[in-house]
PDB file of N, H, CA, C and O in Angstrom:
ATOM      1  N   UNK A   1      52.757  42.385  17.178  1.00  0.00           N
ATOM      2  CA  UNK A   1      53.138  42.988  15.916  1.00  0.00           C
ATOM      3  C   UNK A   1      52.043  43.969  15.515  1.00  0.00           C
ATOM      4  O   UNK A   1      51.044  44.062  16.228  1.00  0.00           O
ATOM      5  N   UNK A   2      52.173  44.698  14.424  1.00  0.00           N
ATOM      6  H   UNK A   2      52.984  44.622  13.845  1.00  0.00           H
ATOM      7  CA  UNK A   2      51.267  45.780  14.061  1.00  0.00           C
ATOM      8  C   UNK A   2      49.866  45.349  13.681  1.00  0.00           C
ATOM      9  O   UNK A   2      49.526  45.311  12.499  1.00  0.00           O
ATOM     10  N   UNK A   3      49.051  45.024  14.670  1.00  0.00           N
ATOM     11  H   UNK A   3      49.327  45.055  15.631  1.00  0.00           H
ATOM     12  CA  UNK A   3      47.674  44.611  14.400  1.00  0.00           C
ATOM     13  C   UNK A   3      46.751  45.354  15.352  1.00  0.00           C
ATOM     14  O   UNK A   3      47.009  45.409  16.554  1.00  0.00           O
ATOM     15  N   UNK A   4      45.678  45.924  14.822  1.00  0.00           N
ATOM     16  H   UNK A   4      45.468  45.880  13.845  1.00  0.00           H
ATOM     17  CA  UNK A   4      44.722  46.620  15.666  1.00  0.00           C
ATOM     18  C   UNK A   4      43.334  46.063  15.427  1.00  0.00           C
ATOM     19  O   UNK A   4      43.143  45.225  14.546  1.00  0.00           O
ATOM     20  N   UNK A   5      42.372  46.518  16.197  1.00  0.00           N
ATOM     21  H   UNK A   5      42.528  47.199  16.913  1.00  0.00           H
ATOM     22  CA  UNK A   5      41.004  46.031  16.043  1.00  0.00           C
ATOM     23  C   UNK A   5      40.414  46.447  14.699  1.00  0.00           C
ATOM     24  O   UNK A   5      39.674  45.681  14.081  1.00  0.00           O
ATOM     25  N   UNK A   6      40.737  47.652  14.245  1.00  0.00           N
ATOM     26  H   UNK A   6      41.338  48.274  14.747  1.00  0.00           H
ATOM     27  CA  UNK A   6      40.143  48.147  12.998  1.00  0.00           C
ATOM     28  C   UNK A   6      40.674  47.429  11.770  1.00  0.00           C
ATOM     29  O   UNK A   6      39.894  46.952  10.946  1.00  0.00           O
ATOM     30  N   UNK A   7      41.977  47.347  11.639  1.00  0.00           N
ATOM     31  H   UNK A   7      42.610  47.734  12.309  1.00  0.00           H
ATOM     32  CA  UNK A   7      42.543  46.826  10.392  1.00  0.00           C
ATOM     33  C   UNK A   7      42.889  45.353  10.449  1.00  0.00           C
ATOM     34  O   UNK A   7      43.177  44.753   9.414  1.00  0.00           O
ATOM     35  N   UNK A   8      42.869  44.754  11.628  1.00  0.00           N
ATOM     36  H   UNK A   8      42.635  45.241  12.469  1.00  0.00           H
ATOM     37  CA  UNK A   8      43.114  43.319  11.828  1.00  0.00           C
ATOM     38  C   UNK A   8      44.420  42.880  11.179  1.00  0.00           C
ATOM     39  O   UNK A   8      45.463  43.479  11.440  1.00  0.00           O
ATOM     40  N   UNK A   9      44.388  41.850  10.343  1.00  0.00           N
ATOM     41  H   UNK A   9      43.540  41.363  10.132  1.00  0.00           H
ATOM     42  CA  UNK A   9      45.625  41.303   9.794  1.00  0.00           C
ATOM     43  C   UNK A   9      46.297  42.221   8.780  1.00  0.00           C
ATOM     44  O   UNK A   9      47.490  42.072   8.514  1.00  0.00           O
ATOM     45  N   UNK A  10      45.560  43.162   8.213  1.00  0.00           N
ATOM     46  H   UNK A  10      44.591  43.284   8.429  1.00  0.00           H
ATOM     47  CA  UNK A  10      46.147  44.090   7.246  1.00  0.00           C
ATOM     48  C   UNK A  10      47.023  45.128   7.935  1.00  0.00           C
ATOM     49  O   UNK A  10      47.697  45.914   7.268  1.00  0.00           O
ATOM     50  N   UNK A  11      47.018  45.136   9.251  1.00  0.00           N
ATOM     51  H   UNK A  11      46.471  44.497   9.792  1.00  0.00           H
ATOM     52  CA  UNK A  11      47.831  46.066  10.004  1.00  0.00           C
ATOM     53  C   UNK A  11      49.321  45.832   9.836  1.00  0.00           C
ATOM     54  O   UNK A  11      50.127  46.709  10.146  1.00  0.00           O
ATOM     55  N   UNK A  12      49.693  44.660   9.351  1.00  0.00           N
ATOM     56  H   UNK A  12      49.038  43.947   9.100  1.00  0.00           H
ATOM     57  CA  UNK A  12      51.109  44.373   9.149  1.00  0.00           C
ATOM     58  C   UNK A  12      51.723  45.221   8.047  1.00  0.00           C
ATOM     59  O   UNK A  12      52.947  45.305   7.937  1.00  0.00           O
ATOM     60  N   UNK A  13      50.880  45.855   7.225  1.00  0.00           N
ATOM     61  H   UNK A  13      49.886  45.787   7.314  1.00  0.00           H
ATOM     62  CA  UNK A  13      51.375  46.724   6.158  1.00  0.00           C
ATOM     63  C   UNK A  13      51.483  48.179   6.583  1.00  0.00           C
ATOM     64  O   UNK A  13      51.967  49.015   5.820  1.00  0.00           O
ATOM     65  N   UNK A  14      51.035  48.489   7.800  1.00  0.00           N
ATOM     66  H   UNK A  14      50.641  47.810   8.420  1.00  0.00           H
ATOM     67  CA  UNK A  14      51.141  49.853   8.296  1.00  0.00           C
ATOM     68  C   UNK A  14      50.353  50.825   7.446  1.00  0.00           C
ATOM     69  O   UNK A  14      49.182  50.583   7.155  1.00  0.00           O
ATOM     70  N   UNK A  15      50.983  51.936   7.037  1.00  0.00           N
ATOM     71  H   UNK A  15      51.934  52.132   7.274  1.00  0.00           H
ATOM     72  CA  UNK A  15      50.295  52.949   6.238  1.00  0.00           C
ATOM     73  C   UNK A  15      50.560  52.764   4.744  1.00  0.00           C
ATOM     74  O   UNK A  15      50.126  53.581   3.931  1.00  0.00           O
ATOM     75  N   UNK A  16      51.261  51.708   4.385  1.00  0.00           N
ATOM     76  H   UNK A  16      51.614  51.045   5.045  1.00  0.00           H
ATOM     77  CA  UNK A  16      51.624  51.492   2.977  1.00  0.00           C
ATOM     78  C   UNK A  16      50.468  50.929   2.151  1.00  0.00           C
ATOM     79  O   UNK A  16      49.554  50.315   2.702  1.00  0.00           O
ATOM     80  N   UNK A  17      50.504  51.130   0.863  1.00  0.00           N
ATOM     81  H   UNK A  17      51.246  51.628   0.416  1.00  0.00           H
ATOM     82  CA  UNK A  17      49.630  50.531  -0.157  1.00  0.00           C
ATOM     83  C   UNK A  17      48.216  51.091  -0.222  1.00  0.00           C
ATOM     84  O   UNK A  17      47.486  50.719  -1.141  1.00  0.00           O
ATOM     85  N   UNK A  18      47.789  51.935   0.659  1.00  0.00           N
ATOM     86  H   UNK A  18      48.382  52.238   1.406  1.00  0.00           H
ATOM     87  CA  UNK A  18      46.471  52.551   0.576  1.00  0.00           C
ATOM     88  C   UNK A  18      45.394  51.764   1.299  1.00  0.00           C
ATOM     89  O   UNK A  18      45.458  50.539   1.405  1.00  0.00           O
ATOM     90  N   UNK A  19      44.420  52.482   1.786  1.00  0.00           N
ATOM     91  H   UNK A  19      44.369  53.477   1.700  1.00  0.00           H
ATOM     92  CA  UNK A  19      43.361  51.878   2.587  1.00  0.00           C
ATOM     93  C   UNK A  19      42.481  50.934   1.766  1.00  0.00           C
ATOM     94  O   UNK A  19      42.074  49.880   2.256  1.00  0.00           O
ATOM     95  N   UNK A  20      42.191  51.306   0.535  1.00  0.00           N
ATOM     96  H   UNK A  20      42.522  52.162   0.137  1.00  0.00           H
ATOM     97  CA  UNK A  20      41.307  50.493  -0.296  1.00  0.00           C
ATOM     98  C   UNK A  20      41.894  49.107  -0.556  1.00  0.00           C
ATOM     99  O   UNK A  20      41.191  48.102  -0.453  1.00  0.00           O
ATOM    100  N   UNK A  21      43.164  49.055  -0.887  1.00  0.00           N
ATOM    101  H   UNK A  21      43.736  49.871  -0.971  1.00  0.00           H
ATOM    102  CA  UNK A  21      43.807  47.770  -1.145  1.00  0.00           C
ATOM    103  C   UNK A  21      43.907  46.922   0.114  1.00  0.00           C
ATOM    104  O   UNK A  21      43.729  45.705   0.066  1.00  0.00           O
ATOM    105  N   UNK A  22      44.192  47.568   1.241  1.00  0.00           N
ATOM    106  H   UNK A  22      44.336  48.556   1.280  1.00  0.00           H
ATOM    107  CA  UNK A  22      44.280  46.819   2.490  1.00  0.00           C
ATOM    108  C   UNK A  22      42.926  46.275   2.898  1.00  0.00           C
ATOM    109  O   UNK A  22      42.855  45.186   3.468  1.00  0.00           O
ATOM    110  N   UNK A  23      41.845  46.998   2.623  1.00  0.00           N
ATOM    111  H   UNK A  23      41.902  47.882   2.160  1.00  0.00           H
ATOM    112  CA  UNK A  23      40.495  46.500   2.932  1.00  0.00           C
ATOM    113  C   UNK A  23      40.144  45.303   2.050  1.00  0.00           C
ATOM    114  O   UNK A  23      39.537  44.339   2.517  1.00  0.00           O
ATOM    115  N   UNK A  24      40.527  45.366   0.775  1.00  0.00           N
ATOM    116  H   UNK A  24      41.020  46.149   0.395  1.00  0.00           H
ATOM    117  CA  UNK A  24      40.276  44.234  -0.125  1.00  0.00           C
ATOM    118  C   UNK A  24      41.046  43.005   0.341  1.00  0.00           C
ATOM    119  O   UNK A  24      40.521  41.892   0.329  1.00  0.00           O
ATOM    120  N   UNK A  25      42.290  43.213   0.749  1.00  0.00           N
ATOM    121  H   UNK A  25      42.717  44.117   0.758  1.00  0.00           H
ATOM    122  CA  UNK A  25      43.108  42.124   1.266  1.00  0.00           C
ATOM    123  C   UNK A  25      42.465  41.505   2.490  1.00  0.00           C
ATOM    124  O   UNK A  25      42.459  40.284   2.642  1.00  0.00           O
ATOM    125  N   UNK A  26      41.930  42.332   3.357  1.00  0.00           N
ATOM    126  H   UNK A  26      41.935  43.324   3.234  1.00  0.00           H
ATOM    127  CA  UNK A  26      41.284  41.862   4.576  1.00  0.00           C
ATOM    128  C   UNK A  26      40.083  40.967   4.256  1.00  0.00           C
ATOM    129  O   UNK A  26      39.884  39.940   4.906  1.00  0.00           O
ATOM    130  N   UNK A  27      39.287  41.352   3.261  1.00  0.00           N
ATOM    131  H   UNK A  27      39.449  42.186   2.734  1.00  0.00           H
ATOM    132  CA  UNK A  27      38.133  40.547   2.856  1.00  0.00           C
ATOM    133  C   UNK A  27      38.568  39.189   2.324  1.00  0.00           C
ATOM    134  O   UNK A  27      37.990  38.160   2.678  1.00  0.00           O
ATOM    135  N   UNK A  28      39.596  39.192   1.467  1.00  0.00           N
ATOM    136  H   UNK A  28      40.065  40.027   1.180  1.00  0.00           H
ATOM    137  CA  UNK A  28      40.086  37.945   0.885  1.00  0.00           C
ATOM    138  C   UNK A  28      40.640  37.034   1.966  1.00  0.00           C
ATOM    139  O   UNK A  28      40.363  35.834   1.968  1.00  0.00           O
ATOM    140  N   UNK A  29      41.420  37.591   2.886  1.00  0.00           N
ATOM    141  H   UNK A  29      41.645  38.565   2.885  1.00  0.00           H
ATOM    142  CA  UNK A  29      42.003  36.773   3.949  1.00  0.00           C
ATOM    143  C   UNK A  29      40.948  36.224   4.893  1.00  0.00           C
ATOM    144  O   UNK A  29      41.071  35.095   5.368  1.00  0.00           O
ATOM    145  N   UNK A  30      39.921  36.999   5.170  1.00  0.00           N
ATOM    146  H   UNK A  30      39.820  37.917   4.785  1.00  0.00           H
ATOM    147  CA  UNK A  30      38.853  36.531   6.047  1.00  0.00           C
ATOM    148  C   UNK A  30      38.121  35.344   5.412  1.00  0.00           C
ATOM    149  O   UNK A  30      37.814  34.366   6.094  1.00  0.00           O
ATOM    150  N   UNK A  31      37.845  35.429   4.121  1.00  0.00           N
ATOM    151  H   UNK A  31      38.095  36.223   3.566  1.00  0.00           H
ATOM    152  CA  UNK A  31      37.167  34.347   3.401  1.00  0.00           C
ATOM    153  C   UNK A  31      38.063  33.109   3.311  1.00  0.00           C
ATOM    154  O   UNK A  31      37.590  31.979   3.431  1.00  0.00           O
ATOM    155  N   UNK A  32      39.325  33.332   3.106  1.00  0.00           N
ATOM    156  H   UNK A  32      39.710  34.250   3.009  1.00  0.00           H
ATOM    157  CA  UNK A  32      40.282  32.248   2.931  1.00  0.00           C
ATOM    158  C   UNK A  32      40.486  31.444   4.219  1.00  0.00           C
ATOM    159  O   UNK A  32      40.636  30.223   4.171  1.00  0.00           O
ATOM    160  N   UNK A  33      40.493  32.122   5.358  1.00  0.00           N
ATOM    161  H   UNK A  33      40.371  33.114   5.396  1.00  0.00           H
ATOM    162  CA  UNK A  33      40.819  31.465   6.624  1.00  0.00           C
ATOM    163  C   UNK A  33      39.625  30.827   7.322  1.00  0.00           C
ATOM    164  O   UNK A  33      39.813  30.048   8.256  1.00  0.00           O
ATOM    165  N   UNK A  34      38.390  31.138   6.890  1.00  0.00           N
ATOM    166  H   UNK A  34      38.237  31.771   6.131  1.00  0.00           H
ATOM    167  CA  UNK A  34      37.239  30.585   7.599  1.00  0.00           C
ATOM    168  C   UNK A  34      37.091  29.089   7.318  1.00  0.00           C
ATOM    169  O   UNK A  34      37.696  28.554   6.389  1.00  0.00           O
ATOM    170  N   UNK A  35      36.286  28.437   8.128  1.00  0.00           N
ATOM    171  H   UNK A  35      35.794  28.871   8.883  1.00  0.00           H
ATOM    172  CA  UNK A  35      36.064  27.003   7.971  1.00  0.00           C
ATOM    173  C   UNK A  35      35.205  26.750   6.731  1.00  0.00           C
ATOM    174  O   UNK A  35      34.106  27.291   6.604  1.00  0.00           O
ATOM    175  N   UNK A  36      35.714  25.932   5.829  1.00  0.00           N
ATOM    176  H   UNK A  36      36.606  25.493   5.932  1.00  0.00           H
ATOM    177  CA  UNK A  36      34.975  25.571   4.623  1.00  0.00           C
ATOM    178  C   UNK A  36      34.512  24.123   4.742  1.00  0.00           C
ATOM    179  O   UNK A  36      35.122  23.322   5.450  1.00  0.00           O
ATOM    180  N   UNK A  37      33.436  23.798   4.046  1.00  0.00           N
ATOM    181  H   UNK A  37      32.941  24.448   3.470  1.00  0.00           H
ATOM    182  CA  UNK A  37      32.855  22.467   4.118  1.00  0.00           C
ATOM    183  C   UNK A  37      33.422  21.593   3.005  1.00  0.00           C
ATOM    184  O   UNK A  37      33.479  21.998   1.843  1.00  0.00           O
ATOM    185  N   UNK A  38      33.837  20.393   3.381  1.00  0.00           N
ATOM    186  H   UNK A  38      33.790  20.065   4.325  1.00  0.00           H
ATOM    187  CA  UNK A  38      34.421  19.441   2.431  1.00  0.00           C
ATOM    188  C   UNK A  38      33.330  18.922   1.491  1.00  0.00           C
ATOM    189  O   UNK A  38      32.250  18.557   1.954  1.00  0.00           O
ATOM    190  N   UNK A  39      33.589  18.882   0.182  1.00  0.00           N
ATOM    191  H   UNK A  39      34.467  19.178  -0.195  1.00  0.00           H
ATOM    192  CA  UNK A  39      32.583  18.355  -0.744  1.00  0.00           C
ATOM    193  C   UNK A  39      32.419  16.838  -0.646  1.00  0.00           C
ATOM    194  O   UNK A  39      31.401  16.302  -1.084  1.00  0.00           O
ATOM    195  N   UNK A  40      33.402  16.140  -0.080  1.00  0.00           N
ATOM    196  H   UNK A  40      34.229  16.575   0.276  1.00  0.00           H
ATOM    197  CA  UNK A  40      33.315  14.676   0.042  1.00  0.00           C
ATOM    198  C   UNK A  40      32.534  14.250   1.276  1.00  0.00           C
ATOM    199  O   UNK A  40      31.549  13.519   1.170  1.00  0.00           O
ATOM    200  N   UNK A  41      32.977  14.713   2.467  1.00  0.00           N
ATOM    201  H   UNK A  41      33.777  15.307   2.553  1.00  0.00           H
ATOM    202  CA  UNK A  41      32.359  14.242   3.705  1.00  0.00           C
ATOM    203  C   UNK A  41      31.349  15.229   4.293  1.00  0.00           C
ATOM    204  O   UNK A  41      30.689  14.916   5.283  1.00  0.00           O
ATOM    205  N   UNK A  42      31.223  16.402   3.701  1.00  0.00           N
ATOM    206  H   UNK A  42      31.760  16.656   2.897  1.00  0.00           H
ATOM    207  CA  UNK A  42      30.245  17.423   4.112  1.00  0.00           C
ATOM    208  C   UNK A  42      30.476  17.946   5.532  1.00  0.00           C
ATOM    209  O   UNK A  42      29.535  18.395   6.187  1.00  0.00           O
ATOM    210  N   UNK A  43      31.732  17.889   6.014  1.00  0.00           N
ATOM    211  H   UNK A  43      32.497  17.524   5.482  1.00  0.00           H
ATOM    212  CA  UNK A  43      32.052  18.395   7.348  1.00  0.00           C
ATOM    213  C   UNK A  43      33.002  19.586   7.222  1.00  0.00           C
ATOM    214  O   UNK A  43      33.808  19.641   6.294  1.00  0.00           O
ATOM    215  N   UNK A  44      32.912  20.530   8.145  1.00  0.00           N
ATOM    216  H   UNK A  44      32.257  20.485   8.900  1.00  0.00           H
ATOM    217  CA  UNK A  44      33.828  21.681   8.089  1.00  0.00           C
ATOM    218  C   UNK A  44      35.219  21.291   8.570  1.00  0.00           C
ATOM    219  O   UNK A  44      35.451  21.153   9.771  1.00  0.00           O
ATOM    220  N   UNK A  45      36.136  21.116   7.639  1.00  0.00           N
ATOM    221  H   UNK A  45      35.948  21.228   6.663  1.00  0.00           H
ATOM    222  CA  UNK A  45      37.484  20.733   8.026  1.00  0.00           C
ATOM    223  C   UNK A  45      38.507  21.008   6.947  1.00  0.00           C
ATOM    224  O   UNK A  45      39.632  20.513   7.013  1.00  0.00           O
ATOM    225  N   UNK A  46      38.123  21.796   5.949  1.00  0.00           N
ATOM    226  H   UNK A  46      37.209  22.198   5.896  1.00  0.00           H
ATOM    227  CA  UNK A  46      39.053  22.076   4.849  1.00  0.00           C
ATOM    228  C   UNK A  46      40.130  23.056   5.273  1.00  0.00           C
ATOM    229  O   UNK A  46      39.873  24.002   6.019  1.00  0.00           O
ATOM    230  N   UNK A  47      41.329  22.820   4.792  1.00  0.00           N
ATOM    231  H   UNK A  47      41.538  22.052   4.187  1.00  0.00           H
ATOM    232  CA  UNK A  47      42.449  23.703   5.053  1.00  0.00           C
ATOM    233  C   UNK A  47      43.153  23.971   3.734  1.00  0.00           C
ATOM    234  O   UNK A  47      43.293  23.072   2.905  1.00  0.00           O
ATOM    235  N   UNK A  48      43.593  25.194   3.542  1.00  0.00           N
ATOM    236  H   UNK A  48      43.479  25.924   4.215  1.00  0.00           H
ATOM    237  CA  UNK A  48      44.289  25.573   2.315  1.00  0.00           C
ATOM    238  C   UNK A  48      45.766  25.249   2.479  1.00  0.00           C
ATOM    239  O   UNK A  48      46.419  25.763   3.387  1.00  0.00           O
ATOM    240  N   UNK A  49      46.295  24.398   1.604  1.00  0.00           N
ATOM    241  H   UNK A  49      45.764  23.981   0.866  1.00  0.00           H
ATOM    242  CA  UNK A  49      47.705  24.043   1.651  1.00  0.00           C
ATOM    243  C   UNK A  49      48.547  25.025   0.851  1.00  0.00           C
ATOM    244  O   UNK A  49      49.612  25.448   1.300  1.00  0.00           O
ATOM    245  N   UNK A  50      48.070  25.385  -0.332  1.00  0.00           N
ATOM    246  H   UNK A  50      47.205  25.041  -0.697  1.00  0.00           H
ATOM    247  CA  UNK A  50      48.752  26.333  -1.207  1.00  0.00           C
ATOM    248  C   UNK A  50      47.669  26.942  -2.091  1.00  0.00           C
ATOM    249  O   UNK A  50      46.492  26.612  -1.950  1.00  0.00           O
ATOM    250  N   UNK A  51      48.060  27.817  -2.989  1.00  0.00           N
ATOM    251  H   UNK A  51      49.016  28.085  -3.104  1.00  0.00           H
ATOM    252  CA  UNK A  51      47.077  28.465  -3.862  1.00  0.00           C
ATOM    253  C   UNK A  51      46.361  27.409  -4.696  1.00  0.00           C
ATOM    254  O   UNK A  51      46.965  26.779  -5.564  1.00  0.00           O
ATOM    255  N   UNK A  52      45.081  27.221  -4.431  1.00  0.00           N
ATOM    256  H   UNK A  52      44.590  27.733  -3.726  1.00  0.00           H
ATOM    257  CA  UNK A  52      44.270  26.291  -5.207  1.00  0.00           C
ATOM    258  C   UNK A  52      44.334  24.849  -4.738  1.00  0.00           C
ATOM    259  O   UNK A  52      43.684  24.003  -5.353  1.00  0.00           O
ATOM    260  N   UNK A  53      45.069  24.514  -3.699  1.00  0.00           N
ATOM    261  H   UNK A  53      45.597  25.201  -3.199  1.00  0.00           H
ATOM    262  CA  UNK A  53      45.148  23.146  -3.200  1.00  0.00           C
ATOM    263  C   UNK A  53      44.525  23.100  -1.807  1.00  0.00           C
ATOM    264  O   UNK A  53      44.960  23.800  -0.892  1.00  0.00           O
ATOM    265  N   UNK A  54      43.503  22.263  -1.666  1.00  0.00           N
ATOM    266  H   UNK A  54      43.151  21.694  -2.409  1.00  0.00           H
ATOM    267  CA  UNK A  54      42.744  22.175  -0.429  1.00  0.00           C
ATOM    268  C   UNK A  54      42.812  20.761   0.123  1.00  0.00           C
ATOM    269  O   UNK A  54      42.850  19.791  -0.634  1.00  0.00           O
ATOM    270  N   UNK A  55      42.827  20.647   1.473  1.00  0.00           N
ATOM    271  H   UNK A  55      42.797  21.435   2.088  1.00  0.00           H
ATOM    272  CA  UNK A  55      42.950  19.370   2.139  1.00  0.00           C
ATOM    273  C   UNK A  55      41.925  19.289   3.267  1.00  0.00           C
ATOM    274  O   UNK A  55      41.784  20.223   4.057  1.00  0.00           O
ATOM    275  N   UNK A  56      41.216  18.173   3.334  1.00  0.00           N
ATOM    276  H   UNK A  56      41.331  17.415   2.692  1.00  0.00           H
ATOM    277  CA  UNK A  56      40.235  17.958   4.394  1.00  0.00           C
ATOM    278  C   UNK A  56      40.901  17.208   5.537  1.00  0.00           C
ATOM    279  O   UNK A  56      41.445  16.120   5.349  1.00  0.00           O
ATOM    280  N   UNK A  57      40.850  17.806   6.732  1.00  0.00           N
ATOM    281  H   UNK A  57      40.407  18.690   6.884  1.00  0.00           H
ATOM    282  CA  UNK A  57      41.454  17.176   7.904  1.00  0.00           C
ATOM    283  C   UNK A  57      40.627  15.994   8.397  1.00  0.00           C
ATOM    284  O   UNK A  57      41.158  15.117   9.079  1.00  0.00           O
ATOM    285  N   UNK A  58      39.341  15.952   8.070  1.00  0.00           N
ATOM    286  H   UNK A  58      38.909  16.664   7.516  1.00  0.00           H
ATOM    287  CA  UNK A  58      38.455  14.895   8.564  1.00  0.00           C
ATOM    288  C   UNK A  58      38.588  13.608   7.746  1.00  0.00           C
ATOM    289  O   UNK A  58      38.803  12.534   8.308  1.00  0.00           O
ATOM    290  N   UNK A  59      38.459  13.718   6.404  1.00  0.00           N
ATOM    291  H   UNK A  59      38.284  14.590   5.947  1.00  0.00           H
ATOM    292  CA  UNK A  59      38.451  12.511   5.575  1.00  0.00           C
ATOM    293  C   UNK A  59      39.745  12.315   4.781  1.00  0.00           C
ATOM    294  O   UNK A  59      39.927  11.267   4.161  1.00  0.00           O
ATOM    295  N   UNK A  60      40.646  13.301   4.786  1.00  0.00           N
ATOM    296  H   UNK A  60      40.499  14.152   5.290  1.00  0.00           H
ATOM    297  CA  UNK A  60      41.926  13.150   4.107  1.00  0.00           C
ATOM    298  C   UNK A  60      41.900  13.438   2.614  1.00  0.00           C
ATOM    299  O   UNK A  60      42.886  13.189   1.921  1.00  0.00           O
ATOM    300  N   UNK A  61      40.798  13.953   2.113  1.00  0.00           N
ATOM    301  H   UNK A  61      39.997  14.155   2.676  1.00  0.00           H
ATOM    302  CA  UNK A  61      40.700  14.252   0.686  1.00  0.00           C
ATOM    303  C   UNK A  61      41.541  15.472   0.342  1.00  0.00           C
ATOM    304  O   UNK A  61      41.571  16.450   1.088  1.00  0.00           O
ATOM    305  N   UNK A  62      42.216  15.404  -0.783  1.00  0.00           N
ATOM    306  H   UNK A  62      42.192  14.609  -1.390  1.00  0.00           H
ATOM    307  CA  UNK A  62      43.004  16.543  -1.261  1.00  0.00           C
ATOM    308  C   UNK A  62      42.539  16.809  -2.695  1.00  0.00           C
ATOM    309  O   UNK A  62      42.468  15.899  -3.522  1.00  0.00           O
ATOM    310  N   UNK A  63      42.223  18.080  -2.967  1.00  0.00           N
ATOM    311  H   UNK A  63      42.281  18.819  -2.296  1.00  0.00           H
ATOM    312  CA  UNK A  63      41.714  18.404  -4.292  1.00  0.00           C
ATOM    313  C   UNK A  63      42.064  19.839  -4.671  1.00  0.00           C
ATOM    314  O   UNK A  63      42.493  20.636  -3.836  1.00  0.00           O
ATOM    315  N   UNK A  64      41.872  20.142  -5.939  1.00  0.00           N
ATOM    316  H   UNK A  64      41.524  19.495  -6.617  1.00  0.00           H
ATOM    317  CA  UNK A  64      42.141  21.485  -6.445  1.00  0.00           C
ATOM    318  C   UNK A  64      40.849  22.286  -6.458  1.00  0.00           C
ATOM    319  O   UNK A  64      39.772  21.754  -6.728  1.00  0.00           O
ATOM    320  N   UNK A  65      40.974  23.566  -6.163  1.00  0.00           N
ATOM    321  H   UNK A  65      41.849  23.998  -5.944  1.00  0.00           H
ATOM    322  CA  UNK A  65      39.828  24.459  -6.176  1.00  0.00           C
ATOM    323  C   UNK A  65      40.286  25.829  -6.626  1.00  0.00           C
ATOM    324  O   UNK A  65      41.277  25.956  -7.346  1.00  0.00           O
ATOM    325  N   UNK A  66      39.574  26.840  -6.209  1.00  0.00           N
ATOM    326  H   UNK A  66      38.769  26.736  -5.625  1.00  0.00           H
ATOM    327  CA  UNK A  66      39.991  28.203  -6.514  1.00  0.00           C
ATOM    328  C   UNK A  66      41.139  28.598  -5.585  1.00  0.00           C
ATOM    329  O   UNK A  66      41.438  27.889  -4.624  1.00  0.00           O
ATOM    330  N   UNK A  67      41.770  29.717  -5.872  1.00  0.00           N
ATOM    331  H   UNK A  67      41.527  30.292  -6.653  1.00  0.00           H
ATOM    332  CA  UNK A  67      42.956  30.109  -5.123  1.00  0.00           C
ATOM    333  C   UNK A  67      42.657  30.427  -3.664  1.00  0.00           C
ATOM    334  O   UNK A  67      43.420  30.023  -2.786  1.00  0.00           O
ATOM    335  N   UNK A  68      41.564  31.141  -3.377  1.00  0.00           N
ATOM    336  H   UNK A  68      40.944  31.469  -4.090  1.00  0.00           H
ATOM    337  CA  UNK A  68      41.293  31.586  -2.008  1.00  0.00           C
ATOM    338  C   UNK A  68      40.092  30.933  -1.378  1.00  0.00           C
ATOM    339  O   UNK A  68      39.943  30.965  -0.156  1.00  0.00           O
ATOM    340  N   UNK A  69      39.226  30.338  -2.186  1.00  0.00           N
ATOM    341  H   UNK A  69      39.347  30.312  -3.178  1.00  0.00           H
ATOM    342  CA  UNK A  69      38.066  29.584  -1.680  1.00  0.00           C
ATOM    343  C   UNK A  69      38.011  28.262  -2.433  1.00  0.00           C
ATOM    344  O   UNK A  69      38.408  28.201  -3.597  1.00  0.00           O
ATOM    345  N   UNK A  70      37.532  27.214  -1.798  1.00  0.00           N
ATOM    346  H   UNK A  70      37.210  27.263  -0.853  1.00  0.00           H
ATOM    347  CA  UNK A  70      37.556  25.902  -2.467  1.00  0.00           C
ATOM    348  C   UNK A  70      36.602  25.799  -3.652  1.00  0.00           C
ATOM    349  O   UNK A  70      36.855  25.016  -4.567  1.00  0.00           O
ATOM    350  N   UNK A  71      35.528  26.557  -3.662  1.00  0.00           N
ATOM    351  H   UNK A  71      35.323  27.193  -2.919  1.00  0.00           H
ATOM    352  CA  UNK A  71      34.502  26.542  -4.689  1.00  0.00           C
ATOM    353  C   UNK A  71      34.914  26.202  -6.013  1.00  0.00           C
ATOM    354  O   UNK A  71      34.090  26.173  -6.927  1.00  0.00           O
TER     355      UNK A  71
END
């Protein structure tokens, strides 16, 4: 699908919406998808279930946080 080395996942939007917005989206998505550390067990295993809902695959803890980062 429309993904290149330069624009990565934002390539799915093609030339629409402007470069500045697509770059901001890329930053948010990169932060959102990286491995986050669980506040309970201190291991990297958090996964985002929905906006603001985070789940640890290691200890099974589920908690609310920010929309794109658990912080």
